[in-house]
C-alpha positions as CSV (number, residue, x, y, z in Angstrom):
1,M,1.6,17.6,-31.3
2,K,1.1,15.7,-27.6
3,R,4.1,13.0,-28.3
4,I,6.6,15.6,-29.4
5,L,6.2,18.1,-26.6
6,T,6.4,15.0,-24.2
7,W,9.7,14.2,-26.3
8,L,10.9,17.6,-25.5
9,A,9.9,18.1,-22.6
10,M,12.0,14.2,-21.5
11,I,14.5,15.8,-24.0
12,V,15.0,19.1,-21.5
13,V,14.9,16.9,-18.1
14,G,17.6,14.5,-19.4
15,V,20.1,17.3,-20.1
16,V,18.9,19.1,-16.7
17,V,20.0,16.0,-14.9
18,V,23.4,15.5,-17.4
19,V,24.5,19.0,-16.0
20,F,23.2,18.4,-12.6
21,S,24.9,15.2,-12.6
22,I,28.4,16.9,-13.9
23,S,28.2,20.4,-12.3
24,N,27.9,18.2,-8.4
25,R,30.9,15.8,-8.2
26,N,32.4,16.6,-4.8
27,L,32.2,13.5,-2.6
28,V,30.1,13.2,0.5
29,T,30.1,10.7,3.0
30,L,26.7,9.1,3.5
31,D,25.7,7.6,7.2
32,F,23.5,4.9,6.9
33,W,22.5,5.4,10.8
34,P,21.5,2.4,12.4
35,L,24.2,0.7,10.7
36,P,28.0,1.5,11.2
37,V,28.3,2.1,7.8
38,L,29.8,5.3,5.3
39,Q,29.8,5.6,2.2
40,D,31.4,8.2,0.2
41,A,29.6,9.1,-2.9
42,P,29.3,12.1,-5.4
43,V,26.7,14.5,-5.0
44,Y,25.0,14.0,-7.5
45,V,23.9,10.1,-6.6
46,P,22.2,10.9,-3.1
47,V,20.1,13.0,-5.0
48,L,19.5,11.7,-8.0
49,I,18.3,8.3,-5.9
50,A,16.2,10.6,-4.0
51,G,14.7,11.9,-6.9
52,I,13.8,8.3,-8.2
53,I,12.5,7.1,-5.4
54,G,10.3,10.5,-5.1
55,F,9.3,9.6,-8.7
56,L,8.0,5.6,-8.4
57,C,6.8,7.2,-4.8
58,G,4.4,9.3,-6.7
59,G,3.4,6.8,-10.1
60,A,2.7,4.4,-7.4
61,I,-0.1,6.8,-5.2
62,A,-1.5,7.9,-8.9
63,W,-1.7,4.1,-9.8
64,F,-3.2,3.1,-6.9
65,S,-5.8,6.7,-6.8
66,A,-6.7,6.3,-10.0
67,G,-8.0,2.3,-9.0
68,G,-11.6,3.2,-9.1
69,T,-11.6,4.9,-12.3
70,R,-10.6,1.9,-13.8
71,S,-12.9,0.3,-12.2
72,K,-15.5,1.9,-13.3
73,A,-14.6,2.0,-17.3
74,R,-13.7,-1.8,-17.4
75,K,-17.4,-2.4,-16.3
76,A,-18.5,0.6,-18.3
77,S,-17.0,-1.7,-21.5
78,R,-18.0,-4.7,-20.7
79,R,-21.7,-3.4,-20.2
80,A,-21.3,-1.7,-23.4
81,S,-20.1,-4.3,-25.0
82,S,-23.0,-6.4,-23.7
83,L,-25.0,-3.9,-25.0
84,E,-23.8,-4.1,-28.4
85,K,-24.4,-7.7,-28.6
86,D,-28.1,-7.3,-27.9
87,L,-28.5,-4.4,-30.0
88,T,-27.4,-7.2,-33.3
89,V,-29.4,-9.7,-31.5
90,L,-32.3,-7.0,-31.7
91,Q,-31.4,-5.5,-35.2
92,Q,-31.6,-9.0,-36.7
93,K,-35.0,-9.9,-35.3
94,I,-36.5,-6.4,-36.9
95,D,-34.6,-7.6,-40.3
96,E,-36.4,-10.7,-40.1
97,L,-40.2,-9.1,-39.4
98,D,-39.4,-6.7,-41.7
99,A,-39.1,-9.7,-44.7
100,K,-41.5,-11.2,-43.2
101,R,-44.2,-8.4,-43.4
102,K,-42.9,-7.9,-46.9
103,Q,-43.5,-11.2,-47.6
104,A,-46.9,-11.2,-46.6
105,N,-47.9,-8.1,-48.2
106,I,-46.8,-9.5,-51.6
107,N,-48.5,-12.2,-51.4
108,S,-51.9,-10.4,-50.1
C-alpha cells in the first residue's frame, strides 16, 4: 500500500511539473552576476533547476543528520549477530551436557 501511495505521489508531482513547464514558456534573461554572461531561458528552466538543487541539498542534509542513527544501527546489528553466535554455542553446550546426564542416568 505504501508503494502505491509513493507512486501516486510521484505521478502527481510529475504531472504538476509538466503542466508548469508547458504553462511557463516565456523567455527570461538570466544574469550570472560576477561573470559578464547573459542567458535567455524559458521561465521553467531556472525554477526547475532551483527545485532540483533544493531537493538535493535537503537530501544531503537528511543523510548527514541521520548518520549517527545509522552508526548506532550498525553497531546494534553487529552486537546482535555476536550474541546470536554466543547463544548457539551455549545451546550446543547445554545439549551436550543434557546428553551426558541422560547417559549417566541410563548407566546407573
